[in-house]
N, CA, C and O atoms as a DFTB+ gen file, in Angstrom:
304 C
 N C O
     1  1     -27.512      11.566     -17.175
     2  2     -28.402      10.643     -17.799
     3  2     -29.034       9.766     -16.675
     4  3     -28.322       9.145     -15.886
     5  1     -30.339       9.737     -16.632
     6  2     -31.078       8.967     -15.587
     7  2     -31.568       7.686     -16.181
     8  3     -31.958       7.632     -17.347
     9  1     -31.549       6.650     -15.375
    10  2     -32.119       5.394     -15.731
    11  2     -33.431       5.184     -15.055
    12  3     -33.563       5.393     -13.849
    13  1     -34.409       4.769     -15.825
    14  2     -35.726       4.576     -15.287
    15  2     -35.824       3.159     -14.774
    16  3     -35.610       2.203     -15.520
    17  1     -36.145       3.024     -13.512
    18  2     -36.265       1.660     -12.893
    19  2     -37.787       1.380     -12.837
    20  3     -38.545       2.220     -12.353
    21  1     -38.222       0.244     -13.312
    22  2     -39.669      -0.071     -13.212
    23  2     -40.072      -0.329     -11.793
    24  3     -39.263      -0.768     -10.975
    25  1     -41.370      -0.047     -11.483
    26  2     -41.843      -0.209     -10.110
    27  2     -41.949      -1.727      -9.877
    28  3     -42.455      -2.431     -10.752
    29  1     -41.494      -2.249      -8.738
    30  2     -41.647      -3.703      -8.454
    31  2     -43.093      -4.044      -8.225
    32  3     -43.892      -3.219      -7.781
    33  1     -43.412      -5.291      -8.542
    34  2     -44.798      -5.739      -8.400
    35  2     -45.229      -5.910      -6.925
    36  3     -46.323      -5.502      -6.532
    37  1     -44.346      -6.517      -6.132
    38  2     -44.704      -6.798      -4.739
    39  2     -44.142      -5.689      -3.771
    40  3     -43.029      -5.774      -3.252
    41  1     -44.956      -4.708      -3.588
    42  2     -44.555      -3.674      -2.651
    43  2     -45.723      -3.494      -1.655
    44  3     -46.892      -3.595      -2.027
    45  1     -45.372      -3.225      -0.380
    46  2     -46.437      -3.083       0.650
    47  2     -47.234      -1.743       0.446
    48  3     -48.425      -1.685       0.753
    49  1     -46.570      -0.690      -0.069
    50  2     -47.287       0.582      -0.236
    51  2     -48.001       0.623      -1.639
    52  3     -47.673      -0.188      -2.505
    53  1     -48.936       1.528      -1.853
    54  2     -49.599       1.675      -3.084
    55  2     -48.604       2.011      -4.206
    56  3     -47.605       2.684      -3.952
    57  1     -48.849       1.573      -5.392
    58  2     -47.971       1.799      -6.517
    59  2     -48.164       3.220      -7.001
    60  3     -49.293       3.700      -7.110
    61  1     -47.044       3.904      -7.295
    62  2     -47.140       5.328      -7.709
    63  2     -46.541       5.570      -9.065
    64  3     -46.919       6.539      -9.724
    65  1     -45.658       4.771      -9.503
    66  2     -44.981       5.025     -10.831
    67  2     -45.559       4.138     -11.932
    68  3     -46.465       3.337     -11.704
    69  1     -45.017       4.304     -13.104
    70  2     -45.501       3.508     -14.214
    71  2     -45.174       2.019     -13.997
    72  3     -44.085       1.677     -13.535
    73  1     -46.080       1.187     -14.317
    74  2     -45.902      -0.279     -14.185
    75  2     -45.949      -0.836     -15.604
    76  3     -46.810      -0.462     -16.399
    77  1     -45.057      -1.692     -15.898
    78  2     -45.069      -2.317     -17.204
    79  2     -43.855      -3.128     -17.524
    80  3     -42.843      -3.108     -16.823
    81  1     -43.991      -3.830     -18.593
    82  2     -42.921      -4.660     -19.091
    83  2     -42.653      -4.195     -20.558
    84  3     -43.584      -4.044     -21.349
    85  1     -41.393      -3.981     -20.881
    86  2     -41.129      -3.637     -22.277
    87  2     -41.665      -4.659     -23.252
    88  3     -41.613      -5.861     -22.992
    89  1     -42.186      -4.180     -24.391
    90  2     -42.789      -5.053     -25.371
    91  2     -41.860      -6.135     -25.841
    92  3     -42.320      -7.242     -26.119
    93  1     -40.566      -5.873     -25.946
    94  2     -39.626      -6.906     -26.352
    95  2     -39.549      -8.005     -25.321
    96  3     -39.546      -9.179     -25.690
    97  1     -39.484      -7.673     -24.032
    98  2     -39.427      -8.679     -22.973
    99  2     -40.718      -9.532     -22.943
   100  3     -40.681     -10.744     -22.734
   101  1     -41.834      -8.860     -23.157
   102  2     -43.156      -9.557     -23.190
   103  2     -43.185     -10.559     -24.354
   104  3     -43.583     -11.708     -24.159
   105  1     -42.777     -10.152     -25.536
   106  2     -42.792     -10.995     -26.684
   107  2     -41.772     -12.167     -26.522
   108  3     -42.047     -13.296     -26.927
   109  1     -40.639     -11.880     -25.943
   110  2     -39.645     -12.944     -25.706
   111  2     -40.189     -13.965     -24.745
   112  3     -40.006     -15.158     -24.989
   113  1     -40.844     -13.586     -23.669
   114  2     -41.440     -14.515     -22.684
   115  2     -42.549     -15.311     -23.343
   116  3     -42.620     -16.528     -23.166
   117  1     -43.439     -14.634     -24.119
   118  2     -44.504     -15.360     -24.747
   119  2     -44.120     -16.372     -25.733
   120  3     -44.670     -17.472     -25.779
   121  1     -43.097     -15.974     -26.591
   122  2     -42.628     -16.930     -27.604
   123  2     -41.767     -18.041     -26.988
   124  3     -41.718     -19.147     -27.528
   125  1     -41.092     -17.765     -25.870
   126  2     -40.263     -18.834     -25.222
   127  2     -41.179     -19.891     -24.603
   128  3     -40.892     -21.085     -24.689
   129  1     -42.247     -19.471     -23.998
   130  2     -43.086     -20.464     -23.269
   131  2     -44.284     -20.838     -24.110
   132  3     -44.824     -21.930     -23.931
   133  1     -44.746     -19.954     -25.056
   134  2     -45.979     -20.269     -25.829
   135  2     -47.236     -19.666     -25.109
   136  3     -47.251     -19.448     -23.898
   137  1     -48.215     -19.433     -25.890
   138  2     -49.486     -18.935     -25.439
   139  2     -50.599     -19.518     -26.265
   140  3     -50.433     -19.647     -27.478
   141  1     -51.720     -19.878     -25.686
   142  2     -52.929     -20.359     -26.387
   143  2     -53.961     -19.327     -26.364
   144  3     -54.295     -18.821     -25.293
   145  1     -54.512     -18.966     -27.519
   146  2     -55.577     -18.038     -27.653
   147  2     -56.816     -18.804     -28.144
   148  3     -56.771     -19.512     -29.150
   149  1     -57.913     -18.641     -27.406
   150  2     -59.148     -19.409     -27.883
   151  2     -60.364     -18.503     -27.593
   152  3     -60.367     -17.649     -26.706
   153  1     -61.350     -18.754     -28.382
   154  2     -62.566     -17.969     -28.204
   155  2     -63.683     -18.555     -29.056
   156  3     -63.437     -19.286     -30.015
   157  1     -64.879     -18.229     -28.699
   158  2     -66.084     -18.721     -29.389
   159  2     -66.918     -17.522     -29.870
   160  3     -67.020     -16.510     -29.177
   161  1     -67.498     -17.649     -31.044
   162  2     -68.338     -16.597     -31.673
   163  2     -69.609     -17.316     -32.060
   164  3     -69.599     -18.309     -32.786
   165  1     -70.719     -16.774     -31.544
   166  2     -72.021     -17.372     -31.804
   167  2     -72.893     -16.232     -32.479
   168  3     -73.073     -15.149     -31.923
   169  1     -73.408     -16.549     -33.688
   170  2     -74.308     -15.649     -34.355
   171  2     -75.684     -16.191     -34.143
   172  3     -75.989     -17.334     -34.484
   173  1     -76.553     -15.313     -33.545
   174  2     -77.929     -15.772     -33.243
   175  2     -78.933     -14.680     -33.630
   176  3     -78.642     -13.484     -33.655
   177  1     -80.096     -15.168     -33.921
   178  2     -81.271     -14.244     -34.195
   179  2     -82.347     -14.656     -33.337
   180  3     -82.719     -15.830     -33.347
   181  1     -82.926     -13.720     -32.532
   182  2     -83.997     -13.949     -31.597
   183  2     -83.611     -15.038     -30.635
   184  3     -84.420     -15.925     -30.361
   185  1     -82.454     -15.005     -30.134
   186  2     -81.815     -15.937     -29.163
   187  2     -81.838     -17.418     -29.726
   188  3     -81.863     -18.380     -28.958
   189  1     -81.828     -17.549     -31.034
   190  2     -81.663     -18.901     -31.645
   191  2     -80.323     -18.882     -32.295
   192  3     -80.130     -18.169     -33.279
   193  1     -79.319     -19.691     -31.749
   194  2     -78.037     -19.764     -32.337
   195  2     -78.098     -20.365     -33.772
   196  3     -78.668     -21.428     -34.018
   197  1     -77.479     -19.613     -34.677
   198  2     -77.430     -20.119     -36.080
   199  2     -76.066     -20.624     -36.497
   200  3     -75.958     -21.650     -37.167
   201  1     -75.019     -19.907     -36.103
   202  2     -73.689     -20.228     -36.511
   203  2     -72.785     -20.127     -35.224
   204  3     -72.871     -19.177     -34.445
   205  1     -71.950     -21.131     -35.069
   206  2     -70.923     -21.076     -33.968
   207  2     -69.572     -21.392     -34.489
   208  3     -69.349     -22.414     -35.137
   209  1     -68.647     -20.478     -34.192
   210  2     -67.260     -20.617     -34.574
   211  2     -66.410     -20.785     -33.362
   212  3     -66.479     -19.945     -32.466
   213  1     -65.631     -21.789     -33.273
   214  2     -64.604     -21.975     -32.194
   215  2     -63.284     -21.725     -32.746
   216  3     -62.905     -22.382     -33.715
   217  1     -62.511     -20.787     -32.188
   218  2     -61.193     -20.435     -32.637
   219  2     -60.133     -20.824     -31.599
   220  3     -60.244     -20.481     -30.422
   221  1     -59.127     -21.530     -32.048
   222  2     -58.029     -21.896     -31.147
   223  2     -56.756     -21.663     -31.908
   224  3     -56.619     -22.054     -33.067
   225  1     -55.813     -21.009     -31.231
   226  2     -54.493     -20.732     -31.841
   227  2     -53.415     -20.960     -30.795
   228  3     -53.615     -20.621     -29.628
   229  1     -52.257     -21.536     -31.190
   230  2     -51.136     -21.691     -30.361
   231  2     -49.984     -20.852     -30.945
   232  3     -49.614     -21.007     -32.108
   233  1     -49.455     -20.001     -30.146
   234  2     -48.363     -19.122     -30.590
   235  2     -47.110     -19.515     -29.856
   236  3     -47.085     -19.457     -28.626
   237  1     -46.059     -19.917     -30.561
   238  2     -44.835     -20.373     -29.963
   239  2     -43.698     -20.149     -30.956
   240  3     -43.928     -19.942     -32.147
   241  1     -42.494     -20.192     -30.456
   242  2     -41.346     -20.088     -31.339
   243  2     -40.899     -21.476     -31.789
   244  3     -41.228     -22.480     -31.157
   245  1     -40.158     -21.522     -32.871
   246  2     -39.633     -22.767     -33.376
   247  2     -38.139     -22.657     -33.487
   248  3     -37.604     -21.657     -33.964
   249  1     -37.468     -23.701     -33.039
   250  2     -36.020     -23.741     -33.120
   251  2     -35.560     -24.800     -34.059
   252  3     -36.073     -25.918     -34.012
   253  1     -34.598     -24.500     -34.930
   254  2     -34.131     -25.476     -35.901
   255  2     -33.205     -26.490     -35.210
   256  3     -32.939     -27.567     -35.744
   257  1     -32.737     -26.138     -34.055
   258  2     -31.850     -27.028     -33.318
   259  2     -32.589     -28.172     -32.628
   260  3     -31.975     -29.190     -32.310
   261  1     -33.863     -28.032     -32.395
   262  2     -34.679     -29.033     -31.768
   263  2     -35.262     -29.946     -32.848
   264  3     -35.952     -29.469     -33.749
   265  1     -34.992     -31.262     -32.768
   266  2     -35.536     -32.146     -33.800
   267  2     -37.011     -32.271     -33.718
   268  3     -37.597     -32.152     -32.642
   269  1     -37.656     -32.521     -34.903
   270  2     -39.078     -32.709     -34.970
   271  2     -39.454     -34.008     -34.238
   272  3     -38.684     -34.969     -34.241
   273  1     -40.643     -34.031     -33.611
   274  2     -41.087     -35.254     -32.976
   275  2     -41.545     -36.339     -33.894
   276  3     -41.769     -37.471     -33.467
   277  1     -41.690     -36.006     -35.161
   278  2     -42.192     -36.953     -36.148
   279  2     -40.992     -37.716     -36.768
   280  3     -39.908     -37.149     -36.907
   281  1     -41.187     -38.971     -37.131
   282  2     -40.049     -39.743     -37.679
   283  2     -39.644     -39.262     -39.072
   284  3     -38.466     -39.336     -39.421
   285  1     -40.587     -38.773     -39.876
   286  2     -40.264     -38.330     -41.211
   287  2     -39.878     -36.944     -41.323
   288  3     -39.662     -36.476     -42.441
   289  1     -39.760     -36.175     -40.191
   290  2     -39.444     -34.782     -40.244
   291  2     -40.528     -33.830     -40.163
   292  3     -40.275     -32.629     -40.069
   293  1     -41.789     -34.292     -40.193
   294  2     -42.950     -33.387     -40.008
   295  2     -43.882     -33.475     -41.180
   296  3     -43.595     -34.083     -42.211
   297  1     -44.993     -32.850     -40.979
   298  2     -46.084     -32.833     -41.952
   299  2     -45.839     -31.934     -43.151
   300  3     -46.606     -32.004     -44.111
   301  1     -44.816     -31.096     -43.150
   302  2     -44.563     -30.187     -44.275
   303  2     -43.583     -30.706     -45.230
   304  3     -43.277     -30.044     -46.222
């Protein structure tokens, strides 16, 4: 049985093997630290902007052991 070792990021020679992070590790890191996704969508006709949508989302994990910062327990 062989174990696949990922190629390290900082190597002096060119990378030859598969580079990647397992999806579980990536999701764990993103949810532990949080990530912000934002974008703008503009609908225009003849270069005249008609509608602009700004989208912002924060993805993070929630722990029940950490108390809410609000005095009454939160908005919900």
